[in-house]
mmCIF file of the N, C-alpha and C atoms, coordinates in Angstrom:
data_MODEL
# 
_entry.id   MODEL 
# 
loop_
_atom_site.group_PDB 
_atom_site.id 
_atom_site.type_symbol 
_atom_site.label_atom_id 
_atom_site.label_alt_id 
_atom_site.label_comp_id 
_atom_site.label_asym_id 
_atom_site.label_entity_id 
_atom_site.label_seq_id 
_atom_site.pdbx_PDB_ins_code 
_atom_site.Cartn_x 
_atom_site.Cartn_y 
_atom_site.Cartn_z 
_atom_site.occupancy 
_atom_site.B_iso_or_equiv 
_atom_site.pdbx_formal_charge 
_atom_site.auth_seq_id 
_atom_site.auth_comp_id 
_atom_site.auth_asym_id 
_atom_site.auth_atom_id 
_atom_site.pdbx_PDB_model_num 
ATOM 1   N N  . MET A 1 1  ? 118.376 107.725 108.243 1.00 0.00 ? 1  MET A N  1 
ATOM 2   C CA . MET A 1 1  ? 117.928 107.328 109.435 1.00 0.00 ? 1  MET A CA 1 
ATOM 3   C C  . MET A 1 1  ? 117.633 105.634 109.441 1.00 0.00 ? 1  MET A C  1 
ATOM 4   N N  . ARG A 1 2  ? 118.243 105.016 110.396 1.00 0.00 ? 2  ARG A N  1 
ATOM 5   C CA . ARG A 1 2  ? 118.017 103.540 110.661 1.00 0.00 ? 2  ARG A CA 1 
ATOM 6   C C  . ARG A 1 2  ? 116.803 103.462 111.551 1.00 0.00 ? 2  ARG A C  1 
ATOM 7   N N  . ILE A 1 3  ? 116.076 102.211 111.403 1.00 0.00 ? 3  ILE A N  1 
ATOM 8   C CA . ILE A 1 3  ? 114.962 101.876 112.231 1.00 0.00 ? 3  ILE A CA 1 
ATOM 9   C C  . ILE A 1 3  ? 115.415 101.822 113.547 1.00 0.00 ? 3  ILE A C  1 
ATOM 10  N N  . CYS A 1 4  ? 116.551 101.371 114.004 1.00 0.00 ? 4  CYS A N  1 
ATOM 11  C CA . CYS A 1 4  ? 116.937 101.229 115.429 1.00 0.00 ? 4  CYS A CA 1 
ATOM 12  C C  . CYS A 1 4  ? 117.129 102.662 116.072 1.00 0.00 ? 4  CYS A C  1 
ATOM 13  N N  . GLU A 1 5  ? 117.326 103.646 115.170 1.00 0.00 ? 5  GLU A N  1 
ATOM 14  C CA . GLU A 1 5  ? 117.520 105.059 115.737 1.00 0.00 ? 5  GLU A CA 1 
ATOM 15  C C  . GLU A 1 5  ? 116.054 105.480 116.354 1.00 0.00 ? 5  GLU A C  1 
ATOM 16  N N  . LEU A 1 6  ? 115.114 104.963 115.698 1.00 0.00 ? 6  LEU A N  1 
ATOM 17  C CA . LEU A 1 6  ? 113.737 105.306 116.364 1.00 0.00 ? 6  LEU A CA 1 
ATOM 18  C C  . LEU A 1 6  ? 113.292 104.695 117.445 1.00 0.00 ? 6  LEU A C  1 
ATOM 19  N N  . HIS A 1 7  ? 113.879 103.617 117.689 1.00 0.00 ? 7  HIS A N  1 
ATOM 20  C CA . HIS A 1 7  ? 113.566 102.667 119.063 1.00 0.00 ? 7  HIS A CA 1 
ATOM 21  C C  . HIS A 1 7  ? 114.065 103.536 120.403 1.00 0.00 ? 7  HIS A C  1 
ATOM 22  N N  . ASN A 1 8  ? 113.107 103.831 121.478 1.00 0.00 ? 8  ASN A N  1 
ATOM 23  C CA . ASN A 1 8  ? 113.239 104.348 122.440 1.00 0.00 ? 8  ASN A CA 1 
ATOM 24  C C  . ASN A 1 8  ? 113.047 105.854 122.278 1.00 0.00 ? 8  ASN A C  1 
ATOM 25  N N  . LYS A 1 9  ? 112.842 106.478 121.267 1.00 0.00 ? 9  LYS A N  1 
ATOM 26  C CA . LYS A 1 9  ? 112.419 107.977 121.088 1.00 0.00 ? 9  LYS A CA 1 
ATOM 27  C C  . LYS A 1 9  ? 111.037 108.332 121.650 1.00 0.00 ? 9  LYS A C  1 
ATOM 28  N N  . GLN A 1 10 ? 110.970 109.262 122.520 1.00 0.00 ? 10 GLN A N  1 
ATOM 29  C CA . GLN A 1 10 ? 109.745 109.835 122.949 1.00 0.00 ? 10 GLN A CA 1 
ATOM 30  C C  . GLN A 1 10 ? 109.135 110.267 121.945 1.00 0.00 ? 10 GLN A C  1 
ATOM 31  N N  . VAL A 1 11 ? 107.360 110.005 121.870 1.00 0.00 ? 11 VAL A N  1 
ATOM 32  C CA . VAL A 1 11 ? 106.463 110.122 121.023 1.00 0.00 ? 11 VAL A CA 1 
ATOM 33  C C  . VAL A 1 11 ? 105.684 111.357 121.635 1.00 0.00 ? 11 VAL A C  1 
ATOM 34  N N  . ILE A 1 12 ? 105.646 112.563 121.219 1.00 0.00 ? 12 ILE A N  1 
ATOM 35  C CA . ILE A 1 12 ? 104.899 113.663 121.882 1.00 0.00 ? 12 ILE A CA 1 
ATOM 36  C C  . ILE A 1 12 ? 103.804 113.931 120.611 1.00 0.00 ? 12 ILE A C  1 
ATOM 37  N N  . ASN A 1 13 ? 102.619 113.935 121.191 1.00 0.00 ? 13 ASN A N  1 
ATOM 38  C CA . ASN A 1 13 ? 101.280 114.337 120.248 1.00 0.00 ? 13 ASN A CA 1 
ATOM 39  C C  . ASN A 1 13 ? 101.169 115.853 120.345 1.00 0.00 ? 13 ASN A C  1 
ATOM 40  N N  . THR A 1 14 ? 101.298 116.521 119.606 1.00 0.00 ? 14 THR A N  1 
ATOM 41  C CA . THR A 1 14 ? 101.272 117.867 119.180 1.00 0.00 ? 14 THR A CA 1 
ATOM 42  C C  . THR A 1 14 ? 100.114 118.513 119.217 1.00 0.00 ? 14 THR A C  1 
ATOM 43  N N  . CYS A 1 15 ? 98.768  117.861 119.450 1.00 0.00 ? 15 CYS A N  1 
ATOM 44  C CA . CYS A 1 15 ? 97.422  118.209 119.278 1.00 0.00 ? 15 CYS A CA 1 
ATOM 45  C C  . CYS A 1 15 ? 97.121  118.662 121.030 1.00 0.00 ? 15 CYS A C  1 
ATOM 46  N N  . ASP A 1 16 ? 97.741  117.868 121.928 1.00 0.00 ? 16 ASP A N  1 
ATOM 47  C CA . ASP A 1 16 ? 97.485  118.335 123.389 1.00 0.00 ? 16 ASP A CA 1 
ATOM 48  C C  . ASP A 1 16 ? 98.733  118.226 124.278 1.00 0.00 ? 16 ASP A C  1 
ATOM 49  N N  . CYS A 1 17 ? 100.008 118.181 123.624 1.00 0.00 ? 17 CYS A N  1 
ATOM 50  C CA . CYS A 1 17 ? 101.334 118.315 124.156 1.00 0.00 ? 17 CYS A CA 1 
ATOM 51  C C  . CYS A 1 17 ? 101.406 117.246 125.200 1.00 0.00 ? 17 CYS A C  1 
ATOM 52  N N  . LYS A 1 18 ? 100.966 116.080 125.158 1.00 0.00 ? 18 LYS A N  1 
ATOM 53  C CA . LYS A 1 18 ? 101.161 114.923 126.272 1.00 0.00 ? 18 LYS A CA 1 
ATOM 54  C C  . LYS A 1 18 ? 102.238 113.978 125.322 1.00 0.00 ? 18 LYS A C  1 
ATOM 55  N N  . ILE A 1 19 ? 103.151 113.449 126.383 1.00 0.00 ? 19 ILE A N  1 
ATOM 56  C CA . ILE A 1 19 ? 103.869 112.141 125.740 1.00 0.00 ? 19 ILE A CA 1 
ATOM 57  C C  . ILE A 1 19 ? 103.150 110.845 125.874 1.00 0.00 ? 19 ILE A C  1 
ATOM 58  N N  . LEU A 1 20 ? 103.051 110.133 124.845 1.00 0.00 ? 20 LEU A N  1 
ATOM 59  C CA . LEU A 1 20 ? 102.461 109.050 124.597 1.00 0.00 ? 20 LEU A CA 1 
ATOM 60  C C  . LEU A 1 20 ? 103.397 107.791 124.962 1.00 0.00 ? 20 LEU A C  1 
ATOM 61  N N  . GLY A 1 21 ? 104.450 107.951 124.970 1.00 0.00 ? 21 GLY A N  1 
ATOM 62  C CA . GLY A 1 21 ? 105.346 106.834 125.603 1.00 0.00 ? 21 GLY A CA 1 
ATOM 63  C C  . GLY A 1 21 ? 106.943 106.987 124.668 1.00 0.00 ? 21 GLY A C  1 
ATOM 64  N N  . CYS A 1 22 ? 107.286 105.620 124.279 1.00 0.00 ? 22 CYS A N  1 
ATOM 65  C CA . CYS A 1 22 ? 108.424 105.680 123.713 1.00 0.00 ? 22 CYS A CA 1 
ATOM 66  C C  . CYS A 1 22 ? 108.204 104.661 122.613 1.00 0.00 ? 22 CYS A C  1 
ATOM 67  N N  . VAL A 1 23 ? 108.753 104.914 121.224 1.00 0.00 ? 23 VAL A N  1 
ATOM 68  C CA . VAL A 1 23 ? 108.667 103.878 120.263 1.00 0.00 ? 23 VAL A CA 1 
ATOM 69  C C  . VAL A 1 23 ? 109.229 102.385 120.532 1.00 0.00 ? 23 VAL A C  1 
ATOM 70  N N  . ALA A 1 24 ? 108.473 101.479 120.311 1.00 0.00 ? 24 ALA A N  1 
ATOM 71  C CA . ALA A 1 24 ? 108.741 100.248 120.594 1.00 0.00 ? 24 ALA A CA 1 
ATOM 72  C C  . ALA A 1 24 ? 109.116 99.308  119.684 1.00 0.00 ? 24 ALA A C  1 
ATOM 73  N N  . ASP A 1 25 ? 108.189 99.648  118.435 1.00 0.00 ? 25 ASP A N  1 
ATOM 74  C CA . ASP A 1 25 ? 108.349 98.686  117.045 1.00 0.00 ? 25 ASP A CA 1 
ATOM 75  C C  . ASP A 1 25 ? 107.845 99.664  116.186 1.00 0.00 ? 25 ASP A C  1 
ATOM 76  N N  . VAL A 1 26 ? 107.795 99.067  114.814 1.00 0.00 ? 26 VAL A N  1 
ATOM 77  C CA . VAL A 1 26 ? 107.279 99.669  113.504 1.00 0.00 ? 26 VAL A CA 1 
ATOM 78  C C  . VAL A 1 26 ? 106.697 98.516  112.878 1.00 0.00 ? 26 VAL A C  1 
ATOM 79  N N  . GLU A 1 27 ? 105.659 98.857  111.929 1.00 0.00 ? 27 GLU A N  1 
ATOM 80  C CA . GLU A 1 27 ? 104.816 98.121  111.054 1.00 0.00 ? 27 GLU A CA 1 
ATOM 81  C C  . GLU A 1 27 ? 105.418 98.625  109.710 1.00 0.00 ? 27 GLU A C  1 
ATOM 82  N N  . PHE A 1 28 ? 105.773 97.769  108.839 1.00 0.00 ? 28 PHE A N  1 
ATOM 83  C CA . PHE A 1 28 ? 106.323 98.126  107.503 1.00 0.00 ? 28 PHE A CA 1 
ATOM 84  C C  . PHE A 1 28 ? 105.810 97.366  106.560 1.00 0.00 ? 28 PHE A C  1 
ATOM 85  N N  . ASN A 1 29 ? 105.374 97.868  105.138 1.00 0.00 ? 29 ASN A N  1 
ATOM 86  C CA . ASN A 1 29 ? 104.891 97.194  104.036 1.00 0.00 ? 29 ASN A CA 1 
ATOM 87  C C  . ASN A 1 29 ? 105.940 96.226  103.501 1.00 0.00 ? 29 ASN A C  1 
ATOM 88  N N  . GLU A 1 30 ? 105.955 95.030  103.415 1.00 0.00 ? 30 GLU A N  1 
ATOM 89  C CA . GLU A 1 30 ? 106.759 93.925  103.038 1.00 0.00 ? 30 GLU A CA 1 
ATOM 90  C C  . GLU A 1 30 ? 107.162 94.230  101.495 1.00 0.00 ? 30 GLU A C  1 
ATOM 91  N N  . CYS A 1 31 ? 106.326 94.661  100.675 1.00 0.00 ? 31 CYS A N  1 
ATOM 92  C CA . CYS A 1 31 ? 106.192 94.791  99.342  1.00 0.00 ? 31 CYS A CA 1 
ATOM 93  C C  . CYS A 1 31 ? 107.072 96.043  98.984  1.00 0.00 ? 31 CYS A C  1 
ATOM 94  N N  . THR A 1 32 ? 106.477 97.245  99.664  1.00 0.00 ? 32 THR A N  1 
ATOM 95  C CA . THR A 1 32 ? 107.363 98.550  99.310  1.00 0.00 ? 32 THR A CA 1 
ATOM 96  C C  . THR A 1 32 ? 108.535 98.983  100.389 1.00 0.00 ? 32 THR A C  1 
ATOM 97  N N  . GLY A 1 33 ? 108.814 98.307  101.295 1.00 0.00 ? 33 GLY A N  1 
ATOM 98  C CA . GLY A 1 33 ? 109.853 98.580  102.543 1.00 0.00 ? 33 GLY A CA 1 
ATOM 99  C C  . GLY A 1 33 ? 109.434 99.992  103.085 1.00 0.00 ? 33 GLY A C  1 
ATOM 100 N N  . CYS A 1 34 ? 108.048 100.476 103.012 1.00 0.00 ? 34 CYS A N  1 
ATOM 101 C CA . CYS A 1 34 ? 107.853 101.837 103.471 1.00 0.00 ? 34 CYS A CA 1 
ATOM 102 C C  . CYS A 1 34 ? 107.033 101.418 105.130 1.00 0.00 ? 34 CYS A C  1 
ATOM 103 N N  . ILE A 1 35 ? 107.627 102.253 106.127 1.00 0.00 ? 35 ILE A N  1 
ATOM 104 C CA . ILE A 1 35 ? 106.854 102.185 107.313 1.00 0.00 ? 35 ILE A CA 1 
ATOM 105 C C  . ILE A 1 35 ? 105.580 102.708 107.227 1.00 0.00 ? 35 ILE A C  1 
ATOM 106 N N  . GLN A 1 36 ? 104.647 102.113 107.913 1.00 0.00 ? 36 GLN A N  1 
ATOM 107 C CA . GLN A 1 36 ? 103.147 102.134 107.938 1.00 0.00 ? 36 GLN A CA 1 
ATOM 108 C C  . GLN A 1 36 ? 102.823 102.733 109.297 1.00 0.00 ? 36 GLN A C  1 
ATOM 109 N N  . SER A 1 37 ? 103.469 102.173 110.164 1.00 0.00 ? 37 SER A N  1 
ATOM 110 C CA . SER A 1 37 ? 102.982 102.966 111.583 1.00 0.00 ? 37 SER A CA 1 
ATOM 111 C C  . SER A 1 37 ? 103.926 102.767 112.638 1.00 0.00 ? 37 SER A C  1 
ATOM 112 N N  . LEU A 1 38 ? 103.748 103.396 113.724 1.00 0.00 ? 38 LEU A N  1 
ATOM 113 C CA . LEU A 1 38 ? 104.722 103.012 114.892 1.00 0.00 ? 38 LEU A CA 1 
ATOM 114 C C  . LEU A 1 38 ? 103.938 102.837 115.948 1.00 0.00 ? 38 LEU A C  1 
ATOM 115 N N  . ILE A 1 39 ? 104.729 101.625 116.638 1.00 0.00 ? 39 ILE A N  1 
ATOM 116 C CA . ILE A 1 39 ? 103.786 101.010 117.678 1.00 0.00 ? 39 ILE A CA 1 
ATOM 117 C C  . ILE A 1 39 ? 104.588 101.697 119.178 1.00 0.00 ? 39 ILE A C  1 
ATOM 118 N N  . VAL A 1 40 ? 103.563 102.140 120.008 1.00 0.00 ? 40 VAL A N  1 
ATOM 119 C CA . VAL A 1 40 ? 104.105 102.850 121.124 1.00 0.00 ? 40 VAL A CA 1 
ATOM 120 C C  . VAL A 1 40 ? 103.229 102.090 122.274 1.00 0.00 ? 40 VAL A C  1 
ATOM 121 N N  . PRO A 1 41 ? 103.594 101.490 123.039 1.00 0.00 ? 41 PRO A N  1 
ATOM 122 C CA . PRO A 1 41 ? 103.090 100.708 124.492 1.00 0.00 ? 41 PRO A CA 1 
ATOM 123 C C  . PRO A 1 41 ? 102.293 102.013 125.211 1.00 0.00 ? 41 PRO A C  1 
ATOM 124 N N  . GLY A 1 42 ? 101.313 101.651 125.790 1.00 0.00 ? 42 GLY A N  1 
ATOM 125 C CA . GLY A 1 42 ? 100.194 102.466 126.598 1.00 0.00 ? 42 GLY A CA 1 
ATOM 126 C C  . GLY A 1 42 ? 101.038 102.446 128.241 1.00 0.00 ? 42 GLY A C  1 
ATOM 127 N N  . PRO A 1 43 ? 100.310 103.253 128.754 1.00 0.00 ? 43 PRO A N  1 
ATOM 128 C CA . PRO A 1 43 ? 100.670 103.206 130.294 1.00 0.00 ? 43 PRO A CA 1 
ATOM 129 C C  . PRO A 1 43 ? 100.440 101.749 130.835 1.00 0.00 ? 43 PRO A C  1 
ATOM 130 N N  . GLY A 1 44 ? 101.237 101.445 131.857 1.00 0.00 ? 44 GLY A N  1 
ATOM 131 C CA . GLY A 1 44 ? 101.085 100.200 132.790 1.00 0.00 ? 44 GLY A CA 1 
ATOM 132 C C  . GLY A 1 44 ? 99.579  100.162 133.345 1.00 0.00 ? 44 GLY A C  1 
ATOM 133 N N  . LYS A 1 45 ? 99.338  98.974  133.769 1.00 0.00 ? 45 LYS A N  1 
ATOM 134 C CA . LYS A 1 45 ? 98.008  98.704  134.445 1.00 0.00 ? 45 LYS A CA 1 
ATOM 135 C C  . LYS A 1 45 ? 97.976  99.640  135.766 1.00 0.00 ? 45 LYS A C  1 
ATOM 136 N N  . LEU A 1 46 ? 99.068  99.091  136.814 1.00 0.00 ? 46 LEU A N  1 
ATOM 137 C CA . LEU A 1 46 ? 99.091  99.405  138.240 1.00 0.00 ? 46 LEU A CA 1 
ATOM 138 C C  . LEU A 1 46 ? 100.534 99.891  138.305 1.00 0.00 ? 46 LEU A C  1 
ATOM 139 N N  . PHE A 1 47 ? 100.207 101.446 138.576 1.00 0.00 ? 47 PHE A N  1 
ATOM 140 C CA . PHE A 1 47 ? 101.890 101.942 138.867 1.00 0.00 ? 47 PHE A CA 1 
ATOM 141 C C  . PHE A 1 47 ? 102.620 101.895 137.791 1.00 0.00 ? 47 PHE A C  1 
ATOM 142 N N  . CYS A 1 48 ? 102.381 101.647 136.734 1.00 0.00 ? 48 CYS A N  1 
ATOM 143 C CA . CYS A 1 48 ? 103.250 101.480 135.470 1.00 0.00 ? 48 CYS A CA 1 
ATOM 144 C C  . CYS A 1 48 ? 104.210 100.322 135.738 1.00 0.00 ? 48 CYS A C  1 
ATOM 145 N N  . LEU A 1 49 ? 103.581 99.358  136.655 1.00 0.00 ? 49 LEU A N  1 
ATOM 146 C CA . LEU A 1 49 ? 104.640 98.023  136.826 1.00 0.00 ? 49 LEU A CA 1 
ATOM 147 C C  . LEU A 1 49 ? 104.081 96.911  135.911 1.00 0.00 ? 49 LEU A C  1 
ATOM 148 N N  . PHE A 1 50 ? 102.669 96.576  136.042 1.00 0.00 ? 50 PHE A N  1 
ATOM 149 C CA . PHE A 1 50 ? 102.322 95.347  135.580 1.00 0.00 ? 50 PHE A CA 1 
ATOM 150 C C  . PHE A 1 50 ? 101.532 95.663  134.514 1.00 0.00 ? 50 PHE A C  1 
ATOM 151 N N  . GLY A 1 51 ? 102.176 95.020  133.317 1.00 0.00 ? 51 GLY A N  1 
ATOM 152 C CA . GLY A 1 51 ? 101.317 94.815  132.146 1.00 0.00 ? 51 GLY A CA 1 
ATOM 153 C C  . GLY A 1 51 ? 101.018 96.155  131.468 1.00 0.00 ? 51 GLY A C  1 
ATOM 154 N N  . ARG A 1 52 ? 100.399 95.807  130.314 1.00 0.00 ? 52 ARG A N  1 
ATOM 155 C CA . ARG A 1 52 ? 99.666  96.992  129.674 1.00 0.00 ? 52 ARG A CA 1 
ATOM 156 C C  . ARG A 1 52 ? 98.639  96.611  129.082 1.00 0.00 ? 52 ARG A C  1 
ATOM 157 N N  . GLU A 1 53 ? 97.593  97.455  129.267 1.00 0.00 ? 53 GLU A N  1 
ATOM 158 C CA . GLU A 1 53 ? 96.199  97.130  128.431 1.00 0.00 ? 53 GLU A CA 1 
ATOM 159 C C  . GLU A 1 53 ? 96.184  97.613  126.983 1.00 0.00 ? 53 GLU A C  1 
ATOM 160 N N  . ILE A 1 54 ? 96.637  98.633  126.717 1.00 0.00 ? 54 ILE A N  1 
ATOM 161 C CA . ILE A 1 54 ? 96.281  99.269  125.451 1.00 0.00 ? 54 ILE A CA 1 
ATOM 162 C C  . ILE A 1 54 ? 97.928  99.680  124.755 1.00 0.00 ? 54 ILE A C  1 
ATOM 163 N N  . GLU A 1 55 ? 97.877  99.867  123.577 1.00 0.00 ? 55 GLU A N  1 
ATOM 164 C CA . GLU A 1 55 ? 99.024  100.219 122.755 1.00 0.00 ? 55 GLU A CA 1 
ATOM 165 C C  . GLU A 1 55 ? 98.617  101.198 121.642 1.00 0.00 ? 55 GLU A C  1 
ATOM 166 N N  . TYR A 1 56 ? 99.430  102.124 121.371 1.00 0.00 ? 56 TYR A N  1 
ATOM 167 C CA . TYR A 1 56 ? 98.965  103.044 120.413 1.00 0.00 ? 56 TYR A CA 1 
ATOM 168 C C  . TYR A 1 56 ? 99.533  102.730 119.019 1.00 0.00 ? 56 TYR A C  1 
ATOM 169 N N  . VAL A 1 57 ? 98.892  102.557 118.103 1.00 0.00 ? 57 VAL A N  1 
ATOM 170 C CA . VAL A 1 57 ? 99.263  102.290 116.751 1.00 0.00 ? 57 VAL A CA 1 
ATOM 171 C C  . VAL A 1 57 ? 99.190  103.434 115.717 1.00 0.00 ? 57 VAL A C  1 
ATOM 172 N N  . ILE A 1 58 ? 100.207 104.157 115.580 1.00 0.00 ? 58 ILE A N  1 
ATOM 173 C CA . ILE A 1 58 ? 100.282 105.504 114.941 1.00 0.00 ? 58 ILE A CA 1 
ATOM 174 C C  . ILE A 1 58 ? 100.666 105.355 113.645 1.00 0.00 ? 58 ILE A C  1 
ATOM 175 N N  . PRO A 1 59 ? 99.678  105.869 112.757 1.00 0.00 ? 59 PRO A N  1 
ATOM 176 C CA . PRO A 1 59 ? 100.213 105.929 111.356 1.00 0.00 ? 59 PRO A CA 1 
ATOM 177 C C  . PRO A 1 59 ? 101.328 106.746 110.719 1.00 0.00 ? 59 PRO A C  1 
ATOM 178 N N  . PHE A 1 60 ? 102.051 106.400 109.979 1.00 0.00 ? 60 PHE A N  1 
ATOM 179 C CA . PHE A 1 60 ? 103.291 107.170 109.635 1.00 0.00 ? 60 PHE A CA 1 
ATOM 180 C C  . PHE A 1 60 ? 102.871 108.512 109.202 1.00 0.00 ? 60 PHE A C  1 
ATOM 181 N N  . SER A 1 61 ? 101.747 108.683 108.579 1.00 0.00 ? 61 SER A N  1 
ATOM 182 C CA . SER A 1 61 ? 101.169 109.942 107.871 1.00 0.00 ? 61 SER A CA 1 
ATOM 183 C C  . SER A 1 61 ? 100.986 110.842 109.008 1.00 0.00 ? 61 SER A C  1 
ATOM 184 N N  . CYS A 1 62 ? 100.703 110.504 110.276 1.00 0.00 ? 62 CYS A N  1 
ATOM 185 C CA . CYS A 1 62 ? 100.459 111.417 111.414 1.00 0.00 ? 62 CYS A CA 1 
ATOM 186 C C  . CYS A 1 62 ? 101.842 111.888 111.890 1.00 0.00 ? 62 CYS A C  1 
ATOM 187 N N  . VAL A 1 63 ? 102.980 111.349 111.619 1.00 0.00 ? 63 VAL A N  1 
ATOM 188 C CA . VAL A 1 63 ? 104.312 111.965 111.769 1.00 0.00 ? 63 VAL A CA 1 
ATOM 189 C C  . VAL A 1 63 ? 104.676 113.100 111.493 1.00 0.00 ? 63 VAL A C  1 
ATOM 190 N N  . ARG A 1 64 ? 104.806 114.308 112.232 1.00 0.00 ? 64 ARG A N  1 
ATOM 191 C CA . ARG A 1 64 ? 105.005 115.491 111.804 1.00 0.00 ? 64 ARG A CA 1 
ATOM 192 C C  . ARG A 1 64 ? 106.725 115.956 111.650 1.00 0.00 ? 64 ARG A C  1 
ATOM 193 N N  . CYS A 1 65 ? 107.416 115.336 112.709 1.00 0.00 ? 65 CYS A N  1 
ATOM 194 C CA . CYS A 1 65 ? 108.630 115.578 112.727 1.00 0.00 ? 65 CYS A CA 1 
ATOM 195 C C  . CYS A 1 65 ? 109.569 114.621 113.536 1.00 0.00 ? 65 CYS A C  1 
ATOM 196 N N  . ILE A 1 66 ? 110.757 114.273 112.964 1.00 0.00 ? 66 ILE A N  1 
ATOM 197 C CA . ILE A 1 66 ? 111.379 113.159 113.768 1.00 0.00 ? 66 ILE A CA 1 
ATOM 198 C C  . ILE A 1 66 ? 112.661 113.939 114.414 1.00 0.00 ? 66 ILE A C  1 
ATOM 199 N N  . GLY A 1 67 ? 112.949 114.145 115.316 1.00 0.00 ? 67 GLY A N  1 
ATOM 200 C CA . GLY A 1 67 ? 114.152 114.860 115.946 1.00 0.00 ? 67 GLY A CA 1 
ATOM 201 C C  . GLY A 1 67 ? 115.261 114.152 116.928 1.00 0.00 ? 67 GLY A C  1 
ATOM 202 N N  . PRO A 1 68 ? 116.260 114.475 117.269 1.00 0.00 ? 68 PRO A N  1 
ATOM 203 C CA . PRO A 1 68 ? 117.423 113.819 117.843 1.00 0.00 ? 68 PRO A CA 1 
ATOM 204 C C  . PRO A 1 68 ? 116.811 112.996 119.117 1.00 0.00 ? 68 PRO A C  1 
ATOM 205 N N  . ASP A 1 69 ? 115.876 113.628 119.688 1.00 0.00 ? 69 ASP A N  1 
ATOM 206 C CA . ASP A 1 69 ? 115.433 112.947 120.788 1.00 0.00 ? 69 ASP A CA 1 
ATOM 207 C C  . ASP A 1 69 ? 113.917 112.575 120.875 1.00 0.00 ? 69 ASP A C  1 
ATOM 208 N N  . ALA A 1 70 ? 113.110 113.072 120.016 1.00 0.00 ? 70 ALA A N  1 
ATOM 209 C CA . ALA A 1 70 ? 111.562 112.779 120.064 1.00 0.00 ? 70 ALA A CA 1 
ATOM 210 C C  . ALA A 1 70 ? 111.204 112.683 118.738 1.00 0.00 ? 70 ALA A C  1 
ATOM 211 N N  . VAL A 1 71 ? 109.814 112.227 118.636 1.00 0.00 ? 71 VAL A N  1 
ATOM 212 C CA . VAL A 1 71 ? 109.097 112.197 117.268 1.00 0.00 ? 71 VAL A CA 1 
ATOM 213 C C  . VAL A 1 71 ? 107.772 113.024 117.752 1.00 0.00 ? 71 VAL A C  1 
ATOM 214 N N  . LEU A 1 72 ? 107.611 113.812 116.950 1.00 0.00 ? 72 LEU A N  1 
ATOM 215 C CA . LEU A 1 72 ? 106.203 114.500 117.178 1.00 0.00 ? 72 LEU A CA 1 
ATOM 216 C C  . LEU A 1 72 ? 105.247 114.173 116.081 1.00 0.00 ? 72 LEU A C  1 
ATOM 217 N N  . VAL A 1 73 ? 104.065 113.949 116.566 1.00 0.00 ? 73 VAL A N  1 
ATOM 218 C CA . VAL A 1 73 ? 102.673 113.390 115.820 1.00 0.00 ? 73 VAL A CA 1 
ATOM 219 C C  . VAL A 1 73 ? 101.661 114.146 116.190 1.00 0.00 ? 73 VAL A C  1 
ATOM 220 N N  . GLU A 1 74 ? 100.708 114.256 115.188 1.00 0.00 ? 74 GLU A N  1 
ATOM 221 C CA . GLU A 1 74 ? 99.401  114.873 115.380 1.00 0.00 ? 74 GLU A CA 1 
ATOM 222 C C  . GLU A 1 74 ? 98.344  113.935 115.119 1.00 0.00 ? 74 GLU A C  1 
ATOM 223 N N  . VAL A 1 75 ? 97.813  113.445 116.294 1.00 0.00 ? 75 VAL A N  1 
ATOM 224 C CA . VAL A 1 75 ? 96.527  112.251 116.249 1.00 0.00 ? 75 VAL A CA 1 
ATOM 225 C C  . VAL A 1 75 ? 95.740  112.532 117.451 1.00 0.00 ? 75 VAL A C  1 
ATOM 226 N N  . ASN A 1 76 ? 94.430  112.022 117.147 1.00 0.00 ? 76 ASN A N  1 
ATOM 227 C CA . ASN A 1 76 ? 93.328  111.843 117.942 1.00 0.00 ? 76 ASN A CA 1 
ATOM 228 C C  . ASN A 1 76 ? 93.521  110.685 118.618 1.00 0.00 ? 76 ASN A C  1 
ATOM 229 N N  . VAL A 1 77 ? 93.929  110.701 119.880 1.00 0.00 ? 77 VAL A N  1 
ATOM 230 C CA . VAL A 1 77 ? 94.119  109.613 120.581 1.00 0.00 ? 77 VAL A CA 1 
ATOM 231 C C  . VAL A 1 77 ? 93.293  108.331 120.557 1.00 0.00 ? 77 VAL A C  1 
ATOM 232 N N  . GLU A 1 78 ? 92.084  108.806 120.877 1.00 0.00 ? 78 GLU A N  1 
ATOM 233 C CA . GLU A 1 78 ? 90.992  107.739 120.750 1.00 0.00 ? 78 GLU A CA 1 
ATOM 234 C C  . GLU A 1 78 ? 90.870  106.954 119.420 1.00 0.00 ? 78 GLU A C  1 
ATOM 235 N N  . LYS A 1 79 ? 91.265  107.471 118.323 1.00 0.00 ? 79 LYS A N  1 
ATOM 236 C CA . LYS A 1 79 ? 91.457  106.613 117.105 1.00 0.00 ? 79 LYS A CA 1 
ATOM 237 C C  . LYS A 1 79 ? 92.663  105.763 116.786 1.00 0.00 ? 79 LYS A C  1 
ATOM 238 N N  . ILE A 1 80 ? 93.726  105.857 117.677 1.00 0.00 ? 80 ILE A N  1 
ATOM 239 C CA . ILE A 1 80 ? 94.943  105.082 117.583 1.00 0.00 ? 80 ILE A CA 1 
ATOM 240 C C  . ILE A 1 80 ? 95.052  103.928 118.465 1.00 0.00 ? 80 ILE A C  1 
ATOM 241 N N  . ILE A 1 81 ? 94.332  103.955 119.509 1.00 0.00 ? 81 ILE A N  1 
ATOM 242 C CA . ILE A 1 81 ? 94.332  102.679 120.573 1.00 0.00 ? 81 ILE A CA 1 
ATOM 243 C C  . ILE A 1 81 ? 94.031  101.478 120.099 1.00 0.00 ? 81 ILE A C  1 
ATOM 244 N N  . ASN A 1 82 ? 94.927  100.410 120.272 1.00 0.00 ? 82 ASN A N  1 
ATOM 245 C CA . ASN A 1 82 ? 94.700  99.143  120.181 1.00 0.00 ? 82 ASN A CA 1 
ATOM 246 C C  . ASN A 1 82 ? 94.458  98.241  121.539 1.00 0.00 ? 82 ASN A C  1 
ATOM 247 N N  . LYS A 1 83 ? 93.667  98.011  121.839 1.00 0.00 ? 83 LYS A N  1 
ATOM 248 C CA . LYS A 1 83 ? 93.535  96.987  123.038 1.00 0.00 ? 83 LYS A CA 1 
ATOM 249 C C  . LYS A 1 83 ? 94.358  95.797  122.804 1.00 0.00 ? 83 LYS A C  1 
ATOM 250 N N  . CYS A 1 84 ? 95.089  95.460  124.206 1.00 0.00 ? 84 CYS A N  1 
ATOM 251 C CA . CYS A 1 84 ? 96.000  94.305  124.078 1.00 0.00 ? 84 CYS A CA 1 
ATOM 252 C C  . CYS A 1 84 ? 95.202  93.108  124.924 1.00 0.00 ? 84 CYS A C  1 
ATOM 253 N N  . THR A 1 85 ? 95.189  91.916  124.497 1.00 0.00 ? 85 THR A N  1 
ATOM 254 C CA . THR A 1 85 ? 94.503  91.084  125.156 1.00 0.00 ? 85 THR A CA 1 
ATOM 255 C C  . THR A 1 85 ? 95.351  89.912  125.626 1.00 0.00 ? 85 THR A C  1 
# 
């Protein structure tokens, strides 16, 4: 699988069955070339139209399954939130 194939796949948390959003970016280790985390933008501020206050940084170790349409993850949402400034 190519990294571009991860882009725009829905990310679903298996702990609470909620859709976190779509994969927007990935972080990887430059030395090993391994993916470290998936970056998923959080919900918009006002009616999902204006900017974003948070983003989810999901460690790749929390990914349980990558399917043709979605990525299943098992995470505690409070621990993966990154505040955007």
